[in-house]
N, C-alpha and C positions, 0 to 999 in steps of 0.2 A: 605257409600253407593257407592262412586266412585270405591271402590275396586271390587264391584260386577259387575260394568258395563265396566270397563276399562281393568282389568287384565284377562288374560286367566287362565283357571284351573277349577277344579271340584268345586262343591258347598262347600264341606268340606274344601278344600284348601283356598277358598276365605273367608270362615268364620274365619279361623285361621288368615289370613292376616288382616281382619277387626278387630278382637279382639286384635291383636298385635298393630295395629295403635291406637286403643283406649287406650291400656295400656301405650303406649309411650306418648300420649297426656296427660293422667292423671299424669304420672310421671313428665312431664315438667311443668304442672300446679302446682303440689305440690312443685317442686323446685322453681318456681316463687314466690309462697306464702312465702316459707322459706326465699328467698332472700329479699323480701319486708319487712318481719318482722325483719330480721337481720339488714337491713339498717336502719329501723326506730329505733330499739333499740340502735344501735351504734350512731345515730345522735340525740337521745333524742326526737324524734318525737313520738307522741302518735299513737298506732296502732288502726286501724279500726275507724278512726275519720271522714271519709267522706262516703257519700252514694256510691261513686264509689268503695271504698274498700269493703263495705258490699255486693254490687252486685257481685263483683269479687269472693269473698269467697262463696257466695251463688251459683254462677254458677259452681264453682269447686265442691262444695258439691253435687249439683244436678247431675252433670256429673258423679261423683263417684258412686252414688246410682242407676244410670240408668241401 
């Protein structure tokens, strides 16, 4: 939303910037989930054992289908 208010440009340019920022955020979220699973697997810790991890996974999933 800030891309529309802060940056100068046409509506089409701002939509592209907005979409690019969403794709970057999604990619970083997926990398974060990968890193957490990799760390847990290497350390022998169970994956998705806490409510926090389920909320995080759910948040990324909802963000992805938005």
